[in-house]
C-alpha positions in Angstrom: -3.5 -47.0 -10.7 -4.4 -44.0 -8.7 -6.9 -44.4 -5.8 -9.0 -41.7 -7.4 -9.3 -41.4 -11.2 -11.3 -39.0 -13.4 -11.9 -39.0 -17.1 -13.2 -35.9 -18.8 -14.2 -36.0 -22.4 -16.1 -33.8 -24.8 -19.5 -35.3 -25.2 -21.2 -32.7 -27.4 -19.7 -29.3 -28.1 -23.1 -27.9 -29.5 -24.9 -29.1 -26.4 -22.0 -27.7 -24.2 -21.7 -31.1 -22.4 -18.7 -32.8 -20.9 -18.7 -36.4 -20.0 -17.2 -37.3 -16.6 -16.3 -40.6 -15.2 -15.0 -41.0 -11.6 -13.5 -44.3 -10.5 -12.7 -45.0 -6.8 -10.4 -48.0 -6.4 -11.6 -48.7 -2.9 -14.6 -46.7 -1.8 -15.5 -46.1 1.8 -18.6 -47.7 3.3 -21.6 -45.7 2.0 -19.2 -43.4 0.2 -20.1 -39.7 0.1 -19.3 -37.7 -3.0 -19.5 -33.9 -3.1 -19.1 -31.1 -5.6 -17.6 -27.9 -4.4 -19.9 -24.9 -3.9 -17.2 -22.3 -4.6 -13.8 -22.0 -6.2 -10.8 -20.6 -4.2 -10.0 -17.1 -5.3 -13.5 -16.2 -6.1 -15.4 -15.6 -2.8 -19.1 -16.4 -3.6 -21.1 -19.6 -3.3 -21.8 -20.4 -6.9 -23.7 -23.8 -6.7 -21.7 -25.6 -9.3 -24.0 -28.6 -8.9 -26.7 -26.9 -10.8 -25.0 -27.9 -14.0 -24.4 -31.6 -13.1 -26.8 -34.1 -14.7 -27.3 -37.8 -15.5 -25.5 -39.0 -12.3 -25.3 -42.8 -12.1 -23.0 -45.4 -10.4 -21.9 -49.0 -10.6 -19.8 -51.3 -8.6 -18.4 -54.5 -10.0 -20.7 -54.2 -13.0 -23.8 -53.8 -10.9 -25.9 -50.5 -10.4 -25.4 -48.7 -7.2 -28.0 -46.6 -5.5 -27.1 -43.0 -5.1 -29.0 -40.9 -2.4 -28.8 -37.1 -2.7 -28.1 -35.7 0.7 -28.4 -32.0 -0.1 -27.7 -29.5 -3.0 -24.1 -30.8 -3.6 -23.6 -34.2 -1.9 -24.6 -37.8 -2.7 -24.1 -41.1 -1.0 -23.2 -44.3 -2.8 -24.6 -47.4 -1.1 -21.4 -49.7 -1.4 -19.4 -51.9 0.9 -16.1 -50.6 2.3 -13.3 -51.3 -0.2 -15.5 -51.9 -3.2 -14.6 -50.4 -6.5 -17.0 -47.6 -7.4 -17.5 -46.0 -10.8 -19.6 -42.9 -11.2 -20.7 -41.3 -14.5 -22.3 -37.9 -15.1 -22.4 -34.9 -17.5 -21.6 -31.3 -16.8 -23.3 -28.5 -18.8 -20.6 -26.0 -19.6 -21.5 -22.6 -21.0 -20.1 -20.1 -18.6 -17.3 -18.1 -20.4 -15.9 -16.8 -17.1 -12.6 -18.0 -15.6 -14.5 -19.6 -12.6 -16.5 -22.6 -14.0 -16.6 -24.5 -17.3 -17.2 -23.7 -20.9 -17.6 -25.8 -24.1 -18.7 -24.9 -27.6 -17.3 -25.6 -31.1 -14.5 -23.0 -30.7 -13.0 -24.0 -27.4 -13.4 -25.8 -24.1 -12.3 -24.9 -20.6 -13.0 -26.3 -17.1 -12.0 -26.0 -13.5 -12.0 -29.1 -11.4 -14.3 -27.5 -8.7 -17.1 -27.4 -11.2 -16.5 -30.8 -12.8 -14.8 -33.3 -10.4 -16.8 -34.7 -7.6 -14.8 -34.9 -4.4 -14.4 -38.4 -2.7 -15.0 -37.5 0.8 -12.4 -39.0 3.1 -9.9 -39.6 0.2 -9.0 -36.0 -0.6 -5.4 -36.4 0.5 -4.7 -39.5 -1.7 -3.2 -39.4 -5.2 -5.6 -38.4 -8.0 -5.3 -38.7 -11.8 -7.2 -36.9 -14.5 -7.4 -38.4 -18.0 -8.4 -35.7 -20.6 -9.9 -37.5 -23.6 -11.0 -35.8 -26.9 -14.3 -37.8 -27.1 -16.3 -35.8 -29.7 -13.9 -32.8 -29.7 -13.3 -31.0 -33.1 -10.2 -32.1 -35.0 -7.1 -30.1 -34.2 -7.8 -29.4 -30.6 -5.1 -29.5 -28.0 -4.7 -29.4 -24.2 -3.1 -26.9 -21.9 -3.0 -27.4 -18.0 -0.6 -26.9 -15.1 -1.2 -30.6 -14.0 1.8 -33.0 -14.2 1.6 -35.1 -17.4 2.2 -38.8 -16.9 1.1 -40.3 -20.2 0.0 -37.8 -22.8 0.4 -37.4 -26.6 1.9 -34.5 -28.5 -1.3 -32.5 -28.3 -1.7 -33.0 -24.5 -4.5 -35.6 -24.5 -4.0 -38.3 -21.9 -3.3 -38.9 -18.3 -2.2 -36.2 -15.7 -1.4 -36.7 -12.0 -2.1 -34.7 -8.8 -0.8 -35.3 -5.3 -4.4 -34.7 -3.9 -7.7 -33.2 -4.6 -6.5 -29.7 -3.8 -3.9 -29.9 -6.5 -6.3 -31.5 -9.0 -8.9 -28.8 -8.8 -6.2 -26.0 -8.6 -5.2 -26.7 -12.2 -7.7 -25.6 -14.8 -7.7 -27.1 -18.3 -7.9 -25.2 -21.7 -9.0 -27.1 -24.8 -9.0 -25.9 -28.4 -7.0 -24.9 -31.4 -5.3 -22.1 -29.4 -2.1 -20.2 -30.1 0.7 -21.4 -28.0 4.1 -20.0 -27.1 6.9 -20.6 -24.5 9.6 -18.8 -22.7 11.9 -19.4 -19.7 12.0 -17.1 -16.7 14.8 -17.5 -14.2 15.2 -21.1 -15.4 11.6 -22.0 -15.2 9.6 -23.0 -18.3 6.5 -21.0 -19.0 3.8 -21.6 -21.5 1.3 -19.1 -22.7 -1.8 -20.2 -24.7 -4.3 -17.7 -26.2 -7.7 -18.5 -27.6 -9.8 -16.2 -29.7 -7.1 -14.1 -31.1 -7.0 -12.7 -34.7 -4.2 -13.2 -37.3 -2.8 -9.8 -36.3 -2.0 -10.9 -32.8 1.7 -10.2 -31.8 2.4 -13.3 -29.8 6.1 -12.6 -29.5 5.6 -9.3 -27.9 3.2 -10.8 -25.3 5.7 -13.5 -24.6 8.6 -11.0 -24.2 6.6 -8.6 -21.9 5.3 -11.4 -19.8 8.8 -12.9 -19.4 10.0 -9.6 -18.0 7.2 -9.5 -15.5 7.8 -13.0 -14.4 11.6 -12.6 -14.0 11.1 -9.4 -12.0 8.7 -11.1 -9.6 10.7 -14.3 -9.2 13.8 -12.2 -8.3 11.7 -10.1 -5.9 10.7 -13.1 -3.9 13.8 -15.4 -4.3 16.7 -13.5 -5.6 18.8 -16.0 -7.4 17.0 -18.9 -5.8 14.4 -21.1 -7.6 10.6 -20.3 -7.2 8.3 -22.9 -5.6 7.0 -24.2 -8.9 8.7 -26.1 -11.7 6.5 -24.9 -14.6 3.8 -22.3 -15.2 1.0 -21.9 -17.7 -1.0 -18.8 -18.7 -4.4 -19.5 -20.3 -5.9 -16.3 -21.9 -9.2 -16.2 -23.7 -9.7 -13.1 -25.9 -13.3 -12.1 -26.4 -15.3 -9.3 -27.8 -16.0 -7.8 -24.3 -14.6 -9.5 -21.3 -12.0 -9.0 -18.4 -10.9 -11.1 -15.5 -8.5 -13.6 -14.0 -8.3 -16.3 -11.5 -5.0 -17.4 -9.9 -3.8 -21.0 -9.3 -0.7 -22.6 -7.9 1.2 -22.9 -11.1 -1.1 -21.4 -13.7 -3.8 -18.7 -14.2 -6.9 -18.4 -16.3 -7.3 -15.0 -17.9 -9.9 -13.1 -20.1 -9.3 -9.9 -21.9 -11.0 -7.9 -24.6 -9.7 -8.9 -28.1 -8.8 -5.3 -28.9 -6.4 -5.2 -26.0 -4.1 -7.8 -27.4 -0.8 -6.5 -28.9 -0.8 -6.1 -32.6 2.0 -6.9 -35.1 4.1 -3.9 -36.3 6.6 -3.6 -39.1 9.3 -3.0 -36.5 9.6 -4.3 -32.9 8.0 -1.9 -30.4 6.9 0.3 -33.3 3.4 0.4 -31.9 3.0 2.2 -28.5 1.3 0.1 -25.9 -2.4 0.9 -25.8 -4.1 1.6 -22.5 -6.0 -1.7 -23.0 -2.7 -3.7 -23.5 -1.3 -2.0 -20.4 -4.4 -3.1 -18.5 -3.9 -6.7 -19.8 -0.2 -6.7 -18.6 -1.4 -5.4 -15.2 -3.8 -8.4 -15.1 -1.1 -10.8 -16.0 1.2 -9.3 -13.3 -1.6 -9.4 -10.7 -2.4 -13.1 -11.2 1.3 -14.1 -11.3 2.0 -12.3 -8.0 -0.8 -14.3 -6.5 1.4 -17.4 -7.1 3.1 -16.3 -3.9 0.6 -13.9 -2.2 -2.5 -16.0 -1.6 -1.7 -19.4 -3.1 1.2 -20.0 -0.7 1.4 -17.0 1.7 -2.3 -17.3 2.5 -4.8 -16.4 5.2 -4.6 -18.8 8.1 -8.3 -19.5 7.5 -7.3 -20.9 4.1 -4.7 -23.3 5.5 -7.2 -26.1 4.4 -10.1 -25.1 2.1 -13.5 -26.2 3.0 -15.3 -26.6 -0.3 -18.7 -27.2 1.2 -19.3 -23.6 2.6 -18.0 -20.0 2.8 -14.4 -19.7 4.1 -14.2 -16.3 5.9 -11.2 -14.1 6.4 -10.7 -10.4 7.1 -7.4 -10.3 5.2 -8.4 -9.9 1.6 -7.3 -6.2 1.8 -3.8 -7.7 2.2 -4.0 -10.6 -0.3 -5.9 -8.8 -3.0 -5.2 -5.2 -2.2 -1.5 -5.6 -1.8 -1.4 -7.7 -5.0 -3.2 -4.8 -6.7 -0.5 -2.5 -5.5 2.3 -4.7 -6.8 0.8 -5.6 -10.2 1.4 -2.2 -11.8 4.6 -1.6 -9.7 6.0 -4.7 -11.5 5.2 -3.3 -14.9 7.3 -0.3 -13.9 10.1 -2.4 -12.5 10.0 -4.6 -15.7 10.4 -1.5 -17.8 7.0 -1.8 -19.4 5.7 1.6 -18.2 7.4 4.8 -17.1 7.1 6.7 -13.8 4.5 9.0 -15.2 2.2 6.2 -16.4 2.5 4.5 -13.0 1.4 7.7 -11.3 -1.5 8.0 -13.7 -2.6 4.5 -12.7 -2.4 5.4 -9.0 -4.6 8.5 -9.6 -7.1 6.0 -11.3 -7.2 4.1 -8.0 -7.3 7.2 -5.7 -10.2 9.0 -7.5 -12.8 6.2 -7.5 -12.2 5.7 -3.7 -12.7 9.5 -3.2 -16.1 9.1 -5.0 -17.3 6.1 -3.2 -19.5 7.0 -0.2 -19.3 3.5 1.1 -15.7 4.2 2.2 -17.3 6.1 5.1 -19.6 3.1 5.9 -17.5 0.0 5.7 -13.9 -0.7 6.7 -11.7 -2.5 4.3 -11.4 -5.4 6.9 -15.2 -5.7 7.0 -15.2 -5.6 3.1 -12.9 -8.6 3.2 -15.0 -10.6 5.5 -18.3 -9.6 3.7 -16.9 -10.5 0.2 -19.1 -13.6 0.3 -22.4 -11.6 0.4 -21.5 -8.2 -1.0 -18.5 -7.9 -3.3 -19.8 -10.1 -6.1 -23.5 -9.0 -5.6 -23.3 -5.5 -7.0 -26.5 -3.4 -6.9 -27.6 0.1 -7.2 -26.6 0.8 -3.5 -23.2 -1.0 -3.6 -21.1 2.2 -3.8 -23.0 3.8 -0.9 -22.5 0.9 1.5 -19.3 -0.9 0.6 -15.6 -0.3 -0.2 -13.4 -2.4 -2.5 -10.8 -4.4 -0.7 -8.9 -4.4 -4.0 -8.8 -0.6 -4.5 -8.6 0.6 -0.9 -6.3 -2.3 0.0 -3.8 -1.2 -2.7 -3.8 2.3 -1.3 -3.2 0.9 2.2 -0.1 -0.9 0.7 0.9 2.4 -0.9 0.6 4.2 2.4 2.6 1.5 4.3 5.3 1.5 1.6 5.8 5.2 1.9 5.7 5.1 5.7 8.3 2.4 5.9 10.6 4.2 3.4 10.6 7.1 5.7 12.4 4.9 8.2 14.7 3.3 5.7 12.8 0.1 4.9 10.0 -0.7 2.4 7.0 -2.8 1.8 9.2 -5.0 -0.3 11.2 -5.9 2.8 7.9 -6.6 4.7 6.6 -9.0 2.1 9.8 -11.0 1.9 10.1 -11.0 5.8 6.4 -12.4 5.9 7.5 -15.1 3.4 10.4 -16.1 5.6 8.4 -15.8 8.9 5.6 -18.1 7.8 7.6 -20.3 5.6 5.5 -19.2 2.7 2.4 -20.5 4.3 -0.5 -19.4 6.5 -0.5 -15.9 7.8 -2.4 -13.9 10.4 -2.8 -10.1 10.8 -0.6 -10.4 14.0 2.2 -11.5 11.7 1.8 -8.4 9.5 1.8 -6.2 12.6 4.9 -7.9 14.0 6.9 -7.6 10.8 6.0 -3.9 10.3 7.0 -3.1 13.9 10.5 -4.7 13.3 11.1 -2.9 10.0 9.7 0.5 11.0 11.5 0.5 14.4 8.2 1.3 16.0 4.7 0.0 16.2 2.5 0.8 13.2 -0.7 -0.7 14.9 -2.3 2.8 15.1 -1.9 3.2 11.4 -3.4 -0.2 10.7 -6.2 0.4 13.1 -7.0 3.7 11.3 -6.4 2.5 7.7 -7.8 -1.0 7.9 -10.2 -1.2 10.8 -11.8 2.2 10.7 -13.4 4.4 8.0 -10.9 7.2 8.5 -9.5 8.8 5.3 -6.1 7.5 4.2 -3.2 10.0 4.1 -2.4 9.2 0.5 -1.9 12.7 -0.8 0.4 13.8 2.1 2.5 10.7 1.9 2.9 11.0 -1.9 3.8 14.7 -1.6 6.5 13.8 1.1 7.8 11.1 -1.5 8.3 13.7 -4.2 5.0 13.5 -6.0 3.1 16.6 -7.1 -0.6 16.3 -6.3 -3.0 18.6 -8.3 -6.7 18.9 -8.5 -8.7 18.7 -11.7 -12.4 18.7 -12.5 -14.4 15.6 -12.5 -16.8 14.4 -15.2 -20.5 15.7 -14.8 -21.9 12.4 -13.6 -19.4 12.3 -10.7 -20.1 16.0 -9.9 -23.9 15.3 -9.7 -23.3 11.9 -7.8 -24.7 9.6 -10.6 -23.7 6.6 -12.5 -25.6 6.4 -15.8 -25.8 4.5 -19.0 -26.5 6.3 -22.3 -27.9 4.2 -25.2 -30.2 5.1 -28.0 -30.6 8.7 -26.9 -31.8 7.6 -23.4 -30.1 8.5 -20.1 -30.7 5.7 -17.7 -29.7 6.3 -14.0 -27.9 3.2 -12.5 -26.8 4.5 -9.2 -27.3 7.6 -7.1 -24.5 8.3 -4.6 -25.1 9.0 -1.0 -25.0 12.7 0.0 -25.0 13.8 -3.6 -26.9 16.6 -5.4 -28.8 13.9 -7.3 -30.0 12.2 -4.1 -31.1 15.6 -2.7 -33.1 16.1 -5.8 -34.9 12.8 -5.4 -33.4 11.0 -8.4 -33.3 7.3 -8.0 -31.7 4.2 -9.7 -33.9 3.0 -12.5 -35.1 6.5 -13.5 -34.9 7.6 -17.1 -33.8 11.3 -17.2 -35.8 12.6 -20.0 -35.2 16.4 -20.0 -34.9 19.5 -17.9 -36.9 22.7 -17.1 -35.0 25.9 -16.8 -36.2 29.2 -15.2 -35.9 32.4 -17.3 -32.6 34.2 -16.9 -34.2 37.6 -17.1 -37.7 39.1 -16.2 -40.0 38.8 -19.2 -38.3 35.8 -20.7 -40.1 32.5 -20.9 -39.2 29.4 -19.1 -37.4 26.7 -21.2 -37.8 22.9 -21.3 -35.5 20.6 -23.2 -35.2 16.9 -24.0 -31.9 15.4 -23.4 -30.2 12.4 -25.0 -26.8 12.6 -23.1 -26.0 13.7 -19.6 -23.4 16.2 -20.8 -26.2 18.2 -22.5 -27.5 19.2 -19.1 -24.5 21.3 -18.3 -24.4 23.5 -21.3 -28.2 23.8 -21.5 -28.3 25.1 -17.9 -25.8 27.8 -18.5 -25.0 29.6 -15.3 -28.3 28.8 -13.6 -27.8 27.6 -10.0 -30.8 25.2 -10.2 -33.0 23.3 -12.6 -35.8 20.8 -12.7 -35.0 17.3 -13.8 -37.8 15.6 -15.7 -37.7 11.8 -15.2 -39.7 8.7 -15.9 -40.1 6.3 -13.0 -42.4 3.3 -13.4 -44.0 5.1 -16.3 -44.8 8.1 -14.2 -43.4 11.5 -15.0 -41.8 13.3 -12.1 -40.3 16.7 -11.6 -37.2 16.7 -9.4 -35.7 20.1 -8.4 -31.9 20.0 -8.7 -29.6 22.4 -7.0 -26.3 22.6 -9.0 -23.4 21.4 -6.7 -20.1 23.1 -6.2 -17.4 21.9 -8.5 -15.9 18.5 -7.4 -12.2 17.7 -7.9 -10.2 14.7 -8.7 -6.4 14.3 -8.2 -3.7 14.3 -10.9 -0.2 13.0 -10.0 3.1 13.9 -11.5 6.7 13.7 -10.3 7.8 16.8 -8.4 11.2 15.1 -7.6 11.8 12.7 -10.5 14.9 11.2 -8.9 13.3 10.4 -5.6 10.2 8.9 -7.4 12.4 6.9 -9.6 14.4 5.4 -6.7 11.2 4.5 -4.9 9.5 2.9 -7.9 12.6 1.0 -8.9 12.6 -0.8 -5.6 
């Protein structure tokens, strides 16, 4: 038997409770048990212990005292070498990819939110028995863990080399759709929960296979990848999106409407924007199998599950992955050059419209992820920059710069893999490899693009690579410097951007924009006042007037905010000026 054994069973799907039993074959003296406070890949302390209840322990059939040491640690009063059994329940009703979920339709859990860590025995072999308990009939199991004794539906015992592997393999439960394919000799399984009867699973399998094959060949050529099997776990919901990478699996969420639909003929239905977004998510999380799960920040060489793990390199690990996710859709033949360029414009324009890019460097954004990225507020766009979005554009700039000297970012990624042995990486490694490939130091570029708030030379580099860059008008909200919601005939202001016309007028987050006052166009005409139900009504009601008065409700007080109409703002639109050059670049 394994030194550390867990059993997870469905206790009550309607109450959203899992039963957990932990057995330690030989506990340490006064054994400490701890539940992680975060999950790798999602950089926020989430306090998983808030959902743990009913904790009790026995040793040799006798009750054992458990002393709680802090928010997530307990100490069992046992003698060294004694057998220790701990029982508890976990409340599971978070439908995200980060924690655990259970109801009558499906179950899901990550080990970080369900499996107490046996402190001092993390490096010893672990087993996980997944038992149906009170699970509904017909449920099955999907996980990346190694099966050692399971039935045809996946219920039974799984093994892990250590605690890290155990908690890096999430588990999906339910009567899900399941399909399989082989990519470069490696078996892959794809399970989907929440899909309708119209769902085209064959198309999803084929498209995903093409992505996987392209990425395996990118990293290893004809050699085998560093995993023997892979599992995609996708939950389709009414309104959701996200993913979390793991060593040989990923957990994904998409909107149900984004799934591919069956057609009378293969490929008869053009891919929707939503389905392209889903394929990009699949590509992103799969690329993480190399870039963050193996090639990882040196600070993550060994995870500390008790506290924040800081790194200034998320611009590389998340941002560069964001660059490659859509690029591999192009290389797998799932989108064309024009679509890829449209996707880049959708990344460039939001950065242009984010005042925080002039406040926070992308390296600072990486380090501050623990306190800023997942805690979005009305001032977030004014004070922060996304290490995903800007990091992807840094990758684009480096790729185009390297290609001017006959190399590419592809070469850099593979060289970093070789240099580190597919392991911990520091920024110094990145700088050294870039210098070797470019034939000169790119330190000045990295200092400007990563460690300062200077604007990126995206447009000039794109133009030099054969891309035509054109300006086009932006929507009214962006022109005014607002982010709003429009429901039930009400315009609610969510964010006011720094330096904008809306800020100069005195508008604030939380205001309800009720209407406008307009001065007469000609002498003798009366002033006008109008109620608005949508923001776009402001533009056509004002006509050519250079100013107006916004009427807003703030804390039930009515305020008049004089608004000077801003000069027209522009967004970029990208197209291929030199189609052959762009095709060679995007093809690798």
